[in-house]
Backbone as CSV, one residue per row, in Angstrom:
resi,resn,N_x,N_y,N_z,CA_x,CA_y,CA_z,C_x,C_y,C_z
1,MET,0.834,-1.170,0.000,0.000,0.000,0.000,0.884,1.240,0.000
2,ALA,0.552,2.173,-0.850,1.351,3.382,-0.966,1.111,4.307,0.225
3,ARG,2.162,4.967,0.646,2.030,5.929,1.735,1.605,7.269,1.168
4,LYS,0.827,7.986,1.940,0.427,9.323,1.537,1.425,10.317,2.096
5,LYS,1.759,11.299,1.285,2.656,12.344,1.731,1.801,13.500,2.240
6,HIS,1.913,13.793,3.498,1.103,14.835,4.093,1.830,16.174,4.010
7,PHE,1.069,17.218,3.779,1.617,18.553,3.749,0.544,19.506,4.244
8,THR,0.943,20.699,4.593,-0.026,21.700,5.022,-0.199,22.713,3.897
9,LYS,-1.408,23.157,3.736,-1.691,24.179,2.743,-1.309,25.526,3.335
10,THR,-0.406,26.206,2.683,0.068,27.495,3.147,-0.840,28.600,2.619
11,PRO,-1.342,29.456,3.483,-2.182,30.561,3.008,-1.419,31.464,2.040
12,GLY,-2.102,31.887,0.990,-1.502,32.779,0.006,-0.950,32.075,-1.213
13,LEU,-0.898,30.742,-1.208,-0.393,30.003,-2.358,-1.554,29.558,-3.242
14,TYR,-1.259,29.343,-4.510,-2.244,28.864,-5.485,-2.051,27.370,-5.682
15,PHE,-3.151,26.632,-5.743,-3.105,25.177,-5.826,-3.907,24.671,-7.016
16,PHE,-3.434,23.548,-7.591,-4.204,22.804,-8.576,-3.837,21.338,-8.475
17,ASN,-4.761,20.475,-8.910,-4.572,19.020,-8.854,-4.345,18.471,-10.247
18,ILE,-3.500,17.457,-10.328,-3.291,16.692,-11.550,-3.650,15.250,-11.228
19,LYS,-4.603,14.695,-11.962,-5.003,13.303,-11.754,-4.160,12.428,-12.676
20,MET,-3.414,11.511,-12.057,-2.461,10.695,-12.796,-2.880,9.234,-12.908
21,GLY,-4.088,8.918,-12.535,-4.542,7.534,-12.595,-5.771,7.354,-11.743
22,HIS,-6.080,6.109,-11.479,-7.295,5.779,-10.746,-7.338,6.406,-9.350
23,ASN,-6.338,6.184,-8.551,-6.295,6.718,-7.186,-5.060,7.566,-6.942
24,ASN,-4.562,8.234,-7.957,-3.332,8.980,-7.825,-3.556,10.428,-8.247
25,THR,-3.589,11.322,-7.271,-3.760,12.745,-7.532,-2.593,13.499,-6.922
26,ILE,-2.000,14.388,-7.712,-0.879,15.196,-7.260,-1.375,16.621,-7.077
27,THR,-1.105,17.205,-5.922,-1.460,18.595,-5.661,-0.211,19.441,-5.828
28,ILE,-0.307,20.461,-6.676,0.826,21.322,-6.988,0.496,22.732,-6.527
29,SER,1.489,23.417,-5.955,1.290,24.789,-5.502,2.340,25.700,-6.121
30,ARG,1.980,26.962,-6.273,2.877,27.999,-6.769,2.657,29.266,-5.945
31,LYS,3.692,30.089,-5.833,3.611,31.300,-5.017,2.815,32.409,-5.688
32,THR,2.949,32.567,-6.992,2.257,33.655,-7.682,1.184,33.093,-8.603
33,LYS,0.187,33.919,-8.872,-0.902,33.496,-9.742,-0.400,33.266,-11.164
34,GLU,0.510,34.105,-11.624,1.054,33.953,-12.974,1.782,32.628,-13.138
35,ALA,2.583,32.261,-12.142,3.321,30.996,-12.205,2.369,29.807,-12.149
36,ALA,1.333,29.916,-11.322,0.359,28.829,-11.206,-0.431,28.664,-12.504
37,GLU,-0.858,29.779,-13.102,-1.607,29.702,-14.355,-0.747,29.153,-15.485
38,TYR,0.523,29.531,-15.506,1.432,29.035,-16.542,1.615,27.521,-16.419
39,ALA,1.866,27.043,-15.208,2.059,25.606,-14.994,0.762,24.842,-15.283
40,PHE,-0.373,25.374,-14.839,-1.659,24.723,-15.060,-1.973,24.623,-16.549
41,SER,-1.718,25.702,-17.301,-1.989,25.669,-18.743,-1.064,24.694,-19.459
42,ASN,0.159,24.525,-18.969,1.062,23.542,-19.570,0.546,22.123,-19.371
43,TYR,0.006,21.815,-18.200,-0.570,20.491,-17.972,-1.792,20.273,-18.860
44,LEU,-2.608,21.299,-19.027,-3.768,21.172,-19.905,-3.358,20.953,-21.352
45,SER,-2.292,21.622,-21.793,-1.828,21.445,-23.175,-1.261,20.043,-23.411
46,GLN,-0.844,19.375,-22.347,-0.357,17.993,-22.441,-1.496,16.985,-22.321
47,LYS,-2.740,17.484,-22.314,-3.942,16.649,-22.232,-4.037,15.895,-20.904
48,LYS,-3.520,16.508,-19.842,-3.626,15.927,-18.500,-4.976,16.304,-17.906
49,ASP,-5.466,15.483,-17.000,-6.704,15.763,-16.292,-6.357,16.662,-15.109
50,ALA,-6.559,17.966,-15.269,-6.157,18.942,-14.272,-7.369,19.669,-13.711
51,GLU,-7.291,20.020,-12.423,-8.378,20.723,-11.751,-7.797,21.925,-11.012
52,TRP,-8.272,23.125,-11.342,-7.827,24.353,-10.700,-8.535,24.482,-9.351
53,LEU,-7.780,24.669,-8.276,-8.375,24.833,-6.951,-8.472,26.298,-6.549
54,GLY,-7.435,27.064,-6.812,-7.445,28.483,-6.485,-6.445,28.833,-5.402
55,LYS,-6.678,29.994,-4.804,-5.788,30.505,-3.759,-6.323,30.092,-2.392
56,TRP,-5.467,29.540,-1.570,-5.841,29.098,-0.227,-5.698,30.275,0.730
57,ASP,-6.794,30.628,1.420,-6.739,31.749,2.361,-6.652,31.299,3.817
58,GLY,-6.496,30.026,4.045,-6.374,29.498,5.397,-7.593,28.694,5.824
59,LYS,-8.749,28.963,5.197,-9.970,28.239,5.530,-10.644,27.652,4.307
60,LYS,-10.501,28.305,3.171,-11.143,27.836,1.941,-10.369,28.367,0.743
61,PHE,-10.724,27.834,-0.422,-10.109,28.304,-1.655,-10.878,29.501,-2.185
62,VAL,-10.154,30.557,-2.524,-10.726,31.738,-3.165,-10.078,31.855,-4.541
63,GLU,-10.596,32.718,-5.378,-10.105,32.874,-6.752,-10.160,31.517,-7.471
64,THR,-11.296,30.860,-7.402,-11.434,29.529,-7.960,-11.740,29.524,-9.447
65,GLU,-11.990,30.690,-10.016,-12.247,30.776,-11.458,-10.913,30.864,-12.185
66,TRP,-10.773,30.029,-13.208,-9.561,30.052,-14.026,-9.955,30.342,-15.452
67,LYS,-9.312,31.336,-16.042,-9.574,31.708,-17.423,-8.293,31.564,-18.207
68,ILE,-8.458,31.150,-19.457,-7.296,31.022,-20.340,-6.812,32.420,-20.685
69,ALA,-5.546,32.687,-20.418,-4.963,33.986,-20.728,-4.819,34.127,-22.243
70,SER,-5.288,35.239,-22.763,-5.199,35.435,-24.222,-4.164,36.459,-24.583
């Protein structure tokens, strides 16, 4: 059985999930919104199953809307 890697969500960071299989989800964080959007769009361009979570404010995700930068 695989071990889960535990981490704490730091307030002020942007998060998104990448689903890599049946029970395998990777949570990725970035410090700035620009860096997070760039990384997220790269995963989408690779046809990965990605889910934008938004900015963690300590209790919930805010800025949960993601738009493709034109």
